[in-house]
N, C-alpha and C positions, 0 to 999 in steps of 0.2 A: 038811675045808675048809682051804684054804691062805690064811689071812688076809693075810700079807705080800704075796703075789702079787696078791690082790684089791685091796689098798690101792694097790699100785704101778700096776695097770691103771687104777684110778679116777683116780689122780693123772695118769697119762699122757693119759687122755681129757680131763681138765679142762685140762691144759696145751695140748693140741691145739685145744680149743675157744677158749681165750684167744688163741692164735696166729692162728687163723682170723678171729676178731673183729678183732684188730689189723690184719691184712692187709686185711680188707674196709674198715675205717675209712680206712687209708692210701690205698687205691684210690679210695674215695669222695671224699676230700679232693683227690686228684690230678685226678679228673674234674671236680670243682667249679672248681678253678683253671683247667683247660683250657677249661671252658665260659665263664668270665669273660673269659679272654683272647680267645676266639673272638668273643664279643659285642662287646668293645671294638674288635676289628679290623673287624667288620661295621659298626659305627657309623661308624668313620673312613672306610670305603671306600664308603659310600652316597652316590650322586650324585642331584641333582634330576633330574626327568624332562627338563626343558629342556636341562640340561647334557649329559645322555646323548644326547639327540637331536642337539644341535649337534656333539658329538664324533663321531657316526656320519655325519651328513650335512653335512660341512664345505663342500660346494660351494653349498649353498643360501644365498641372500642376498648373495652376493659380486658378482653382475652384475645390471644392470637394462637390459632391452631396451625401447626406446621407438620407435614408428613414427608419423610424422605424415603 
């Protein structure tokens, strides 16, 4: 049995697992930051329904036709 090779292999596996965990944490942190930025942008860009209707139907309410 080759003890040094076995120890080296175990060490490499442990290092690989630590690197994978670190990369996953960095990815999760990046995703969390992106989510927060998206939610802030969504809150800032939300319009009231009446504001949205007025921006789409700008011709309504501009003229009044009366017949006697």
